[in-house]
All heavy atoms as TSV, in Angstrom:
chain	resi	resn	atom	element	x	y	z
A	1	MET	N	N	0.840	-1.155	0.000
A	1	MET	CA	C	0.000	0.000	0.000
A	1	MET	C	C	0.897	1.234	0.000
A	1	MET	O	O	1.833	1.326	0.777
A	1	MET	CB	C	-0.882	-0.006	1.241
A	1	MET	CG	C	-1.562	1.286	1.477
A	1	MET	SD	S	-2.455	1.327	3.016
A	1	MET	CE	C	-3.344	2.807	2.709
A	2	THR	N	N	0.589	2.202	-0.883
A	2	THR	CA	C	1.346	3.448	-0.947
A	2	THR	C	C	0.463	4.601	-0.493
A	2	THR	O	O	-0.681	4.717	-0.916
A	2	THR	CB	C	1.842	3.714	-2.382
A	2	THR	OG1	O	2.673	2.633	-2.791
A	2	THR	CG2	C	2.628	5.006	-2.467
A	3	VAL	N	N	1.018	5.450	0.374
A	3	VAL	CA	C	0.313	6.644	0.844
A	3	VAL	C	C	0.886	7.831	0.072
A	3	VAL	O	O	2.052	8.180	0.245
A	3	VAL	CB	C	0.476	6.835	2.363
A	3	VAL	CG1	C	-0.225	8.095	2.823
A	3	VAL	CG2	C	-0.053	5.616	3.109
A	4	ASP	N	N	0.073	8.415	-0.807
A	4	ASP	CA	C	0.500	9.527	-1.649
A	4	ASP	C	C	0.016	10.860	-1.107
A	4	ASP	O	O	-0.933	10.917	-0.326
A	4	ASP	CB	C	-0.026	9.347	-3.074
A	4	ASP	CG	C	0.646	8.197	-3.801
A	4	ASP	OD1	O	1.873	8.062	-3.681
A	4	ASP	OD2	O	-0.056	7.434	-4.486
A	5	GLN	N	N	0.642	11.937	-1.569
A	5	GLN	CA	C	0.236	13.277	-1.145
A	5	GLN	C	C	-1.051	13.699	-1.841
A	5	GLN	O	O	-1.417	13.141	-2.882
A	5	GLN	CB	C	1.347	14.293	-1.412
A	5	GLN	CG	C	1.611	14.587	-2.866
A	5	GLN	CD	C	2.688	15.651	-3.023
A	5	GLN	OE1	O	3.204	16.189	-2.063
A	5	GLN	NE2	N	3.028	15.950	-4.249
A	6	ASN	N	N	-1.738	14.657	-1.236
A	6	ASN	CA	C	-2.953	15.261	-1.784
A	6	ASN	C	C	-4.111	14.288	-1.965
A	6	ASN	O	O	-5.035	14.562	-2.723
A	6	ASN	CB	C	-2.662	15.988	-3.099
A	6	ASN	CG	C	-1.661	17.097	-2.932
A	6	ASN	OD1	O	-1.707	17.827	-1.939
A	6	ASN	ND2	N	-0.731	17.218	-3.855
A	7	ILE	N	N	-4.079	13.147	-1.283
A	7	ILE	CA	C	-5.189	12.190	-1.328
A	7	ILE	C	C	-6.079	12.394	-0.105
A	7	ILE	O	O	-7.287	12.325	-0.198
A	7	ILE	CB	C	-4.666	10.737	-1.357
A	7	ILE	CG1	C	-3.762	10.512	-2.558
A	7	ILE	CG2	C	-5.805	9.739	-1.325
A	7	ILE	CD1	C	-4.445	10.534	-3.896
A	8	PHE	N	N	-5.445	12.664	1.034
A	8	PHE	CA	C	-6.156	12.845	2.289
A	8	PHE	C	C	-6.081	14.303	2.735
A	8	PHE	O	O	-5.222	15.051	2.288
A	8	PHE	CB	C	-5.553	11.949	3.382
A	8	PHE	CG	C	-5.651	10.488	3.075
A	8	PHE	CD1	C	-4.558	9.785	2.592
A	8	PHE	CD2	C	-6.841	9.804	3.268
A	8	PHE	CE1	C	-4.645	8.443	2.303
A	8	PHE	CE2	C	-6.940	8.455	2.987
A	8	PHE	CZ	C	-5.840	7.775	2.500
A	9	THR	N	N	-6.965	14.675	3.646
A	9	THR	CA	C	-6.993	16.003	4.243
A	9	THR	C	C	-6.569	15.876	5.704
A	9	THR	O	O	-6.862	14.858	6.338
A	9	THR	CB	C	-8.428	16.570	4.169
A	9	THR	OG1	O	-8.839	16.585	2.801
A	9	THR	CG2	C	-8.511	17.966	4.724
A	10	ALA	N	N	-5.909	16.903	6.211
A	10	ALA	CA	C	-5.486	16.879	7.618
A	10	ALA	C	C	-6.658	16.489	8.511
A	10	ALA	O	O	-7.758	17.010	8.372
A	10	ALA	CB	C	-4.937	18.241	8.030
A	11	GLY	N	N	-6.414	15.524	9.393
A	11	GLY	CA	C	-7.452	15.013	10.284
A	11	GLY	C	C	-8.023	13.678	9.829
A	11	GLY	O	O	-8.606	12.944	10.623
A	12	ASP	N	N	-7.861	13.353	8.545
A	12	ASP	CA	C	-8.322	12.051	8.046
A	12	ASP	C	C	-7.446	10.946	8.633
A	12	ASP	O	O	-6.245	11.134	8.811
A	12	ASP	CB	C	-8.237	11.962	6.519
A	12	ASP	CG	C	-9.257	12.802	5.789
A	12	ASP	OD1	O	-10.184	13.315	6.445
A	12	ASP	OD2	O	-9.127	12.944	4.557
A	13	ALA	N	N	-8.045	9.811	8.913
A	13	ALA	CA	C	-7.293	8.666	9.427
A	13	ALA	C	C	-7.817	7.403	8.771
A	13	ALA	O	O	-9.008	7.288	8.484
A	13	ALA	CB	C	-7.425	8.564	10.941
A	14	ILE	N	N	-6.929	6.449	8.530
A	14	ILE	CA	C	-7.338	5.154	8.015
A	14	ILE	C	C	-6.644	4.084	8.847
A	14	ILE	O	O	-5.510	4.272	9.287
A	14	ILE	CB	C	-7.071	4.972	6.522
A	14	ILE	CG1	C	-5.922	4.077	6.197
A	14	ILE	CG2	C	-6.782	6.208	5.840
A	14	ILE	CD1	C	-5.862	3.778	4.716
A	15	THR	N	N	-7.350	3.016	9.092
A	15	THR	CA	C	-6.799	1.894	9.849
A	15	THR	C	C	-6.604	0.724	8.896
A	15	THR	O	O	-7.484	0.416	8.095
A	15	THR	CB	C	-7.728	1.499	11.011
A	15	THR	OG1	O	-7.856	2.634	11.881
A	15	THR	CG2	C	-7.170	0.330	11.803
A	16	ILE	N	N	-5.444	0.091	9.005
A	16	ILE	CA	C	-5.082	-1.029	8.136
A	16	ILE	C	C	-4.903	-2.272	9.004
A	16	ILE	O	O	-4.171	-2.238	9.998
A	16	ILE	CB	C	-3.759	-0.732	7.400
A	16	ILE	CG1	C	-3.888	0.553	6.588
A	16	ILE	CG2	C	-3.355	-1.908	6.524
A	16	ILE	CD1	C	-2.561	1.153	6.206
A	17	HIS	N	N	-5.568	-3.341	8.624
A	17	HIS	CA	C	-5.381	-4.636	9.298
A	17	HIS	C	C	-4.733	-5.578	8.303
A	17	HIS	O	O	-5.271	-5.818	7.216
A	17	HIS	CB	C	-6.719	-5.204	9.771
A	17	HIS	CG	C	-6.592	-6.582	10.330
A	17	HIS	ND1	N	-7.274	-7.657	9.828
A	17	HIS	CD2	C	-5.838	-7.059	11.361
A	17	HIS	CE1	C	-6.968	-8.737	10.512
A	17	HIS	NE2	N	-6.094	-8.400	11.446
A	18	ASN	N	N	-3.593	-6.113	8.660
A	18	ASN	CA	C	-2.899	-7.074	7.799
A	18	ASN	C	C	-3.410	-8.473	8.133
A	18	ASN	O	O	-2.891	-9.144	9.010
A	18	ASN	CB	C	-1.387	-6.997	8.002
A	18	ASN	CG	C	-0.654	-7.983	7.118
A	18	ASN	OD1	O	-1.247	-8.647	6.277
A	18	ASN	ND2	N	0.646	-8.080	7.313
A	19	ASN	N	N	-4.424	-8.889	7.433
A	19	ASN	CA	C	-5.042	-10.190	7.688
A	19	ASN	C	C	-4.390	-11.261	6.818
A	19	ASN	O	O	-5.063	-12.000	6.115
A	19	ASN	CB	C	-6.548	-10.112	7.412
A	19	ASN	CG	C	-7.284	-11.338	7.897
A	19	ASN	OD1	O	-6.859	-11.964	8.852
A	19	ASN	ND2	N	-8.371	-11.681	7.242
A	20	SER	N	N	-3.070	-11.303	6.862
A	20	SER	CA	C	-2.354	-12.298	6.067
A	20	SER	C	C	-1.294	-12.967	6.928
A	20	SER	O	O	-1.053	-12.553	8.059
A	20	SER	CB	C	-1.697	-11.637	4.846
A	20	SER	OG	O	-0.561	-10.895	5.230
A	21	GLY	N	N	-0.660	-13.952	6.365
A	21	GLY	CA	C	0.375	-14.688	7.076
A	21	GLY	C	C	1.773	-14.151	6.827
A	21	GLY	O	O	2.748	-14.793	7.194
A	22	SER	N	N	1.880	-12.979	6.200
A	22	SER	CA	C	3.196	-12.395	5.951
A	22	SER	C	C	3.134	-10.883	6.143
A	22	SER	O	O	2.059	-10.289	6.187
A	22	SER	CB	C	3.674	-12.741	4.538
A	22	SER	OG	O	2.753	-12.271	3.577
A	23	ASN	N	N	4.305	-10.277	6.254
A	23	ASN	CA	C	4.384	-8.825	6.438
A	23	ASN	C	C	3.926	-8.094	5.181
A	23	ASN	O	O	4.046	-8.623	4.076
A	23	ASN	CB	C	5.822	-8.408	6.744
A	23	ASN	CG	C	6.325	-8.935	8.055
A	23	ASN	OD1	O	5.560	-9.398	8.891
A	23	ASN	ND2	N	7.623	-8.881	8.250
A	24	ILE	N	N	3.452	-6.856	5.352
A	24	ILE	CA	C	3.176	-5.980	4.222
A	24	ILE	C	C	3.916	-4.670	4.468
A	24	ILE	O	O	4.273	-4.343	5.601
A	24	ILE	CB	C	1.666	-5.715	4.006
A	24	ILE	CG1	C	1.031	-5.008	5.216
A	24	ILE	CG2	C	0.928	-6.987	3.656
A	24	ILE	CD1	C	-0.392	-4.527	4.980
A	25	THR	N	N	4.147	-3.921	3.401
A	25	THR	CA	C	4.813	-2.631	3.511
A	25	THR	C	C	3.804	-1.523	3.258
A	25	THR	O	O	3.050	-1.569	2.288
A	25	THR	CB	C	5.964	-2.525	2.498
A	25	THR	OG1	O	6.898	-3.569	2.755
A	25	THR	CG2	C	6.678	-1.181	2.600
A	26	ILE	N	N	3.809	-0.529	4.142
A	26	ILE	CA	C	3.044	0.699	3.937
A	26	ILE	C	C	4.083	1.697	3.440
A	26	ILE	O	O	4.970	2.115	4.187
A	26	ILE	CB	C	2.376	1.183	5.236
A	26	ILE	CG1	C	1.517	0.066	5.843
A	26	ILE	CG2	C	1.539	2.428	4.968
A	26	ILE	CD1	C	1.026	0.360	7.245
A	27	THR	N	N	3.983	2.046	2.171
A	27	THR	CA	C	5.030	2.805	1.493
A	27	THR	C	C	4.780	4.305	1.541
A	27	THR	O	O	3.676	4.766	1.245
A	27	THR	CB	C	5.133	2.341	0.021
A	27	THR	OG1	O	5.362	0.929	-0.004
A	27	THR	CG2	C	6.255	3.045	-0.707
A	28	GLN	N	N	5.819	5.036	1.887
A	28	GLN	CA	C	5.806	6.501	1.864
A	28	GLN	C	C	5.883	6.932	0.405
A	28	GLN	O	O	6.844	6.628	-0.291
A	28	GLN	CB	C	7.024	7.009	2.642
A	28	GLN	CG	C	7.271	8.479	2.567
A	28	GLN	CD	C	8.514	8.868	3.344
A	28	GLN	OE1	O	8.482	8.931	4.548
A	28	GLN	NE2	N	9.612	9.117	2.659
A	29	GLY	N	N	4.857	7.624	-0.079
A	29	GLY	CA	C	4.829	8.064	-1.473
A	29	GLY	C	C	5.818	9.186	-1.751
A	29	GLY	O	O	6.449	9.734	-0.846
A	30	THR	N	N	5.937	9.550	-3.020
A	30	THR	CA	C	6.810	10.629	-3.455
A	30	THR	C	C	6.374	11.948	-2.822
A	30	THR	O	O	5.178	12.256	-2.790
A	30	THR	CB	C	6.765	10.746	-4.996
A	30	THR	OG1	O	7.118	9.483	-5.555
A	30	THR	CG2	C	7.712	11.821	-5.507
A	31	ASN	N	N	7.318	12.708	-2.316
A	31	ASN	CA	C	7.084	14.006	-1.674
A	31	ASN	C	C	6.222	13.922	-0.417
A	31	ASN	O	O	5.573	14.889	-0.037
A	31	ASN	CB	C	6.472	15.007	-2.656
A	31	ASN	CG	C	7.382	15.281	-3.827
A	31	ASN	OD1	O	8.587	15.424	-3.656
A	31	ASN	ND2	N	6.833	15.339	-5.020
A	32	VAL	N	N	6.202	12.761	0.225
A	32	VAL	CA	C	5.442	12.549	1.453
A	32	VAL	C	C	6.418	12.300	2.597
A	32	VAL	O	O	7.439	11.639	2.413
A	32	VAL	CB	C	4.483	11.334	1.307
A	32	VAL	CG1	C	3.917	10.898	2.640
A	32	VAL	CG2	C	3.365	11.666	0.331
A	33	THR	N	N	6.111	12.840	3.762
A	33	THR	CA	C	6.864	12.528	4.972
A	33	THR	C	C	5.971	11.660	5.837
A	33	THR	O	O	4.834	12.012	6.114
A	33	THR	CB	C	7.263	13.815	5.722
A	33	THR	OG1	O	8.013	14.644	4.835
A	33	THR	CG2	C	8.117	13.489	6.929
A	34	PHE	N	N	6.485	10.516	6.208
A	34	PHE	CA	C	5.738	9.486	6.912
A	34	PHE	C	C	6.445	9.244	8.241
A	34	PHE	O	O	7.514	8.642	8.276
A	34	PHE	CB	C	5.779	8.238	6.027
A	34	PHE	CG	C	4.630	7.304	6.168
A	34	PHE	CD1	C	3.340	7.731	5.978
A	34	PHE	CD2	C	4.854	5.969	6.462
A	34	PHE	CE1	C	2.277	6.850	6.089
A	34	PHE	CE2	C	3.809	5.085	6.570
A	34	PHE	CZ	C	2.517	5.530	6.379
A	35	TYR	N	N	5.887	9.763	9.351
A	35	TYR	CA	C	6.519	9.665	10.667
A	35	TYR	C	C	6.005	8.459	11.446
A	35	TYR	O	O	4.801	8.200	11.455
A	35	TYR	CB	C	6.208	10.906	11.508
A	35	TYR	CG	C	6.815	12.178	10.986
A	35	TYR	CD1	C	6.054	13.073	10.245
A	35	TYR	CD2	C	8.144	12.481	11.240
A	35	TYR	CE1	C	6.610	14.248	9.766
A	35	TYR	CE2	C	8.706	13.655	10.766
A	35	TYR	CZ	C	7.932	14.532	10.026
A	35	TYR	OH	O	8.481	15.692	9.551
A	36	LEU	N	N	6.910	7.760	12.118
A	36	LEU	CA	C	6.530	6.744	13.085
A	36	LEU	C	C	6.140	7.496	14.353
A	36	LEU	O	O	6.901	8.329	14.853
A	36	LEU	CB	C	7.694	5.788	13.354
A	36	LEU	CG	C	7.441	4.659	14.335
A	36	LEU	CD1	C	6.317	3.754	13.848
A	36	LEU	CD2	C	8.722	3.850	14.535
A	37	ALA	N	N	4.945	7.252	14.867
A	37	ALA	CA	C	4.413	7.999	16.016
A	37	ALA	C	C	5.393	8.013	17.182
A	37	ALA	O	O	6.012	6.990	17.499
A	37	ALA	CB	C	3.083	7.410	16.461
A	38	GLY	N	N	5.534	9.178	17.789
A	38	GLY	CA	C	6.378	9.324	18.967
A	38	GLY	C	C	7.858	9.409	18.678
A	38	GLY	O	O	8.663	9.404	19.604
A	39	THR	N	N	8.224	9.494	17.399
A	39	THR	CA	C	9.639	9.570	17.019
A	39	THR	C	C	9.804	10.589	15.895
A	39	THR	O	O	8.828	11.078	15.337
A	39	THR	CB	C	10.178	8.211	16.513
A	39	THR	OG1	O	9.659	7.950	15.212
A	39	THR	CG2	C	9.818	7.075	17.455
A	40	SER	N	N	11.045	10.845	15.539
A	40	SER	CA	C	11.317	11.667	14.357
A	40	SER	C	C	11.694	10.785	13.175
A	40	SER	O	O	12.100	11.280	12.131
A	40	SER	CB	C	12.432	12.674	14.658
A	40	SER	OG	O	13.613	11.981	15.032
A	41	THR	N	N	11.540	9.475	13.329
A	41	THR	CA	C	11.870	8.517	12.281
A	41	THR	C	C	10.869	8.629	11.141
A	41	THR	O	O	9.661	8.656	11.362
A	41	THR	CB	C	11.844	7.083	12.852
A	41	THR	OG1	O	12.743	7.005	13.943
A	41	THR	CG2	C	12.225	6.061	11.806
A	42	THR	N	N	11.384	8.700	9.918
A	42	THR	CA	C	10.522	8.783	8.739
A	42	THR	C	C	10.802	7.616	7.801
A	42	THR	O	O	11.805	6.932	7.920
A	42	THR	CB	C	10.740	10.105	7.974
A	42	THR	OG1	O	12.093	10.156	7.516
A	42	THR	CG2	C	10.433	11.305	8.838
A	43	GLY	N	N	9.888	7.415	6.866
A	43	GLY	CA	C	10.068	6.387	5.846
A	43	GLY	C	C	8.954	5.368	5.868
A	43	GLY	O	O	8.047	5.414	6.698
A	44	SER	N	N	9.023	4.466	4.908
A	44	SER	CA	C	8.034	3.396	4.796
A	44	SER	C	C	8.083	2.507	6.024
A	44	SER	O	O	9.111	2.410	6.698
A	44	SER	CB	C	8.299	2.584	3.528
A	44	SER	OG	O	8.183	3.409	2.380
A	45	ARG	N	N	6.985	1.842	6.328
A	45	ARG	CA	C	6.854	1.000	7.515
A	45	ARG	C	C	6.452	-0.418	7.118
A	45	ARG	O	O	5.764	-0.623	6.114
A	45	ARG	CB	C	5.769	1.529	8.456
A	45	ARG	CG	C	6.007	2.914	8.962
A	45	ARG	CD	C	7.024	2.876	10.103
A	45	ARG	NE	N	8.074	3.810	9.806
A	45	ARG	CZ	C	9.343	3.668	10.094
A	45	ARG	NH1	N	9.774	2.620	10.704
A	45	ARG	NH2	N	10.216	4.575	9.783
A	46	THR	N	N	6.839	-1.369	7.955
A	46	THR	CA	C	6.443	-2.763	7.773
A	46	THR	C	C	5.389	-3.100	8.813
A	46	THR	O	O	5.566	-2.820	10.000
A	46	THR	CB	C	7.658	-3.697	7.934
A	46	THR	OG1	O	8.627	-3.354	6.944
A	46	THR	CG2	C	7.253	-5.153	7.785
A	47	LEU	N	N	4.302	-3.711	8.354
A	47	LEU	CA	C	3.230	-4.149	9.243
A	47	LEU	C	C	3.240	-5.669	9.274
A	47	LEU	O	O	3.091	-6.329	8.247
A	47	LEU	CB	C	1.877	-3.619	8.751
A	47	LEU	CG	C	0.664	-3.904	9.640
A	47	LEU	CD1	C	0.849	-3.303	11.032
A	47	LEU	CD2	C	-0.597	-3.359	8.984
A	48	ALA	N	N	3.448	-6.213	10.466
A	48	ALA	CA	C	3.554	-7.660	10.646
A	48	ALA	C	C	2.225	-8.357	10.373
A	48	ALA	O	O	1.159	-7.730	10.373
A	48	ALA	CB	C	4.004	-7.966	12.075
A	49	GLN	N	N	2.320	-9.663	10.166
A	49	GLN	CA	C	1.106	-10.454	9.973
A	49	GLN	C	C	0.156	-10.253	11.144
A	49	GLN	O	O	0.586	-10.161	12.283
A	49	GLN	CB	C	1.448	-11.924	9.799
A	49	GLN	CG	C	2.188	-12.537	10.965
A	49	GLN	CD	C	2.620	-13.958	10.684
A	49	GLN	OE1	O	2.311	-14.524	9.654
A	49	GLN	NE2	N	3.344	-14.549	11.609
A	50	ARG	N	N	-1.117	-10.078	10.814
A	50	ARG	CA	C	-2.198	-9.850	11.776
A	50	ARG	C	C	-2.061	-8.525	12.542
A	50	ARG	O	O	-2.768	-8.272	13.498
A	50	ARG	CB	C	-2.327	-10.993	12.785
A	50	ARG	CG	C	-2.317	-12.381	12.170
A	50	ARG	CD	C	-3.529	-12.672	11.330
A	50	ARG	NE	N	-3.451	-14.051	10.845
A	50	ARG	CZ	C	-3.480	-14.392	9.562
A	50	ARG	NH1	N	-3.638	-13.478	8.642
A	50	ARG	NH2	N	-3.385	-15.648	9.212
A	51	GLY	N	N	-1.125	-7.654	12.109
A	51	GLY	CA	C	-0.933	-6.357	12.746
A	51	GLY	C	C	-2.013	-5.361	12.355
A	51	GLY	O	O	-2.735	-5.540	11.360
A	52	VAL	N	N	-2.125	-4.296	13.136
A	52	VAL	CA	C	-3.080	-3.216	12.875
A	52	VAL	C	C	-2.331	-1.890	12.983
A	52	VAL	O	O	-1.603	-1.668	13.951
A	52	VAL	CB	C	-4.254	-3.232	13.883
A	52	VAL	CG1	C	-5.179	-2.049	13.658
A	52	VAL	CG2	C	-5.020	-4.535	13.802
A	53	ALA	N	N	-2.522	-1.022	11.993
A	53	ALA	CA	C	-1.879	0.293	12.012
A	53	ALA	C	C	-2.894	1.366	11.653
A	53	ALA	O	O	-3.789	1.139	10.838
A	53	ALA	CB	C	-0.725	0.332	11.015
A	54	THR	N	N	-2.732	2.531	12.249
A	54	THR	CA	C	-3.546	3.688	11.896
A	54	THR	C	C	-2.636	4.747	11.303
A	54	THR	O	O	-1.585	5.061	11.869
A	54	THR	CB	C	-4.291	4.246	13.121
A	54	THR	OG1	O	-5.172	3.236	13.605
A	54	THR	CG2	C	-5.098	5.480	12.761
A	55	VAL	N	N	-3.047	5.278	10.159
A	55	VAL	CA	C	-2.312	6.331	9.472
A	55	VAL	C	C	-3.136	7.610	9.611
A	55	VAL	O	O	-4.291	7.655	9.182
A	55	VAL	CB	C	-2.101	5.982	7.985
A	55	VAL	CG1	C	-1.356	7.098	7.276
A	55	VAL	CG2	C	-1.370	4.650	7.834
A	56	LEU	N	N	-2.547	8.641	10.220
A	56	LEU	CA	C	-3.218	9.918	10.440
A	56	LEU	C	C	-2.591	10.978	9.545
A	56	LEU	O	O	-1.369	11.179	9.569
A	56	LEU	CB	C	-3.085	10.342	11.904
A	56	LEU	CG	C	-3.608	11.729	12.262
A	56	LEU	CD1	C	-5.126	11.824	12.052
A	56	LEU	CD2	C	-3.230	12.077	13.689
A	57	CYS	N	N	-3.413	11.649	8.755
A	57	CYS	CA	C	-2.942	12.739	7.905
A	57	CYS	C	C	-2.853	14.002	8.755
A	57	CYS	O	O	-3.837	14.408	9.381
A	57	CYS	CB	C	-3.914	12.940	6.746
A	57	CYS	SG	S	-3.460	14.292	5.651
A	58	VAL	N	N	-1.667	14.624	8.782
A	58	VAL	CA	C	-1.487	15.872	9.524
A	58	VAL	C	C	-1.276	17.062	8.589
A	58	VAL	O	O	-1.318	18.205	9.015
A	58	VAL	CB	C	-0.347	15.757	10.567
A	58	VAL	CG1	C	-0.721	14.752	11.647
A	58	VAL	CG2	C	0.969	15.374	9.918
A	59	ALA	N	N	-1.046	16.815	7.324
A	59	ALA	CA	C	-0.943	17.813	6.256
A	59	ALA	C	C	-1.081	17.048	4.939
A	59	ALA	O	O	-1.018	15.817	4.928
A	59	ALA	CB	C	0.385	18.556	6.309
A	60	SER	N	N	-1.255	17.756	3.837
A	60	SER	CA	C	-1.485	17.070	2.561
A	60	SER	C	C	-0.348	16.130	2.178
A	60	SER	O	O	-0.542	15.195	1.402
A	60	SER	CB	C	-1.705	18.081	1.436
A	60	SER	OG	O	-0.534	18.862	1.234
A	61	ASN	N	N	0.839	16.360	2.742
A	61	ASN	CA	C	1.985	15.514	2.426
A	61	ASN	C	C	2.718	15.005	3.670
A	61	ASN	O	O	3.878	14.625	3.597
A	61	ASN	CB	C	2.959	16.262	1.520
A	61	ASN	CG	C	3.576	17.464	2.202
A	61	ASN	OD1	O	3.083	17.933	3.228
A	61	ASN	ND2	N	4.651	17.962	1.645
A	62	ALA	N	N	2.034	14.989	4.825
A	62	ALA	CA	C	2.659	14.512	6.065
A	62	ALA	C	C	1.681	13.626	6.829
A	62	ALA	O	O	0.511	13.971	6.986
A	62	ALA	CB	C	3.094	15.684	6.936
A	63	PHE	N	N	2.196	12.492	7.297
A	63	PHE	CA	C	1.378	11.494	7.971
A	63	PHE	C	C	2.107	10.963	9.191
A	63	PHE	O	O	3.330	10.947	9.224
A	63	PHE	CB	C	1.080	10.318	7.022
A	63	PHE	CG	C	0.315	10.711	5.800
A	63	PHE	CD1	C	0.968	11.237	4.699
A	63	PHE	CD2	C	-1.057	10.578	5.754
A	63	PHE	CE1	C	0.254	11.607	3.567
A	63	PHE	CE2	C	-1.782	10.947	4.628
A	63	PHE	CZ	C	-1.121	11.474	3.538
A	64	VAL	N	N	1.323	10.510	10.181
A	64	VAL	CA	C	1.868	9.834	11.362
A	64	VAL	C	C	1.241	8.450	11.385
A	64	VAL	O	O	0.029	8.306	11.163
A	64	VAL	CB	C	1.528	10.610	12.659
A	64	VAL	CG1	C	1.979	9.836	13.876
A	64	VAL	CG2	C	2.145	11.991	12.627
A	65	VAL	N	N	2.052	7.432	11.641
A	65	VAL	CA	C	1.539	6.063	11.678
A	65	VAL	C	C	1.877	5.438	13.030
A	65	VAL	O	O	2.944	5.656	13.579
A	65	VAL	CB	C	2.087	5.214	10.507
A	65	VAL	CG1	C	3.583	5.074	10.568
A	65	VAL	CG2	C	1.420	3.858	10.428
A	66	SER	N	N	0.914	4.675	13.569
A	66	SER	CA	C	1.107	3.985	14.838
A	66	SER	C	C	0.356	2.668	14.783
A	66	SER	O	O	-0.524	2.488	13.945
A	66	SER	CB	C	0.604	4.824	16.010
A	66	SER	OG	O	-0.797	5.005	15.895
A	67	GLY	N	N	0.728	1.750	15.680
A	67	GLY	CA	C	-0.023	0.509	15.733
A	67	GLY	C	C	0.768	-0.659	16.270
A	67	GLY	O	O	1.963	-0.556	16.551
A	68	GLY	N	N	0.078	-1.781	16.394
A	68	GLY	CA	C	0.673	-3.021	16.875
A	68	GLY	C	C	1.236	-3.828	15.725
A	68	GLY	O	O	0.560	-4.024	14.715
A	69	GLY	N	N	2.477	-4.254	15.860
A	69	GLY	CA	C	3.117	-5.038	14.809
A	69	GLY	C	C	3.752	-4.161	13.751
A	69	GLY	O	O	4.047	-4.599	12.647
A	70	LEU	N	N	3.994	-2.898	14.100
A	70	LEU	CA	C	4.533	-1.927	13.146
A	70	LEU	C	C	6.007	-1.656	13.422
A	70	LEU	O	O	6.396	-1.429	14.563
A	70	LEU	CB	C	3.739	-0.630	13.281
A	70	LEU	CG	C	3.945	0.435	12.219
A	70	LEU	CD1	C	3.442	-0.041	10.864
A	70	LEU	CD2	C	3.205	1.694	12.621
A	71	THR	N	N	6.820	-1.712	12.400
A	71	THR	CA	C	8.249	-1.375	12.547
A	71	THR	C	C	8.650	-0.422	11.438
A	71	THR	O	O	7.948	-0.265	10.459
A	71	THR	CB	C	9.149	-2.612	12.496
A	71	THR	OG1	O	8.918	-3.312	11.283
A	71	THR	CG2	C	8.889	-3.521	13.677
């Protein structure tokens, strides 16, 4: 899954459940800053099998992601 700019509006949130037996990647799109919640770490994230993540839009090109099974 790729999170691109100008798709969401600040305040929008989406929750992702990985209902599979393998990891999936939540990809930081072009010109997007993707922060791991509570850190200054940016970049694409891996969601473990059966993990749940919430992606919160904080600007048209900035997002914060948090959840269980997220690295």
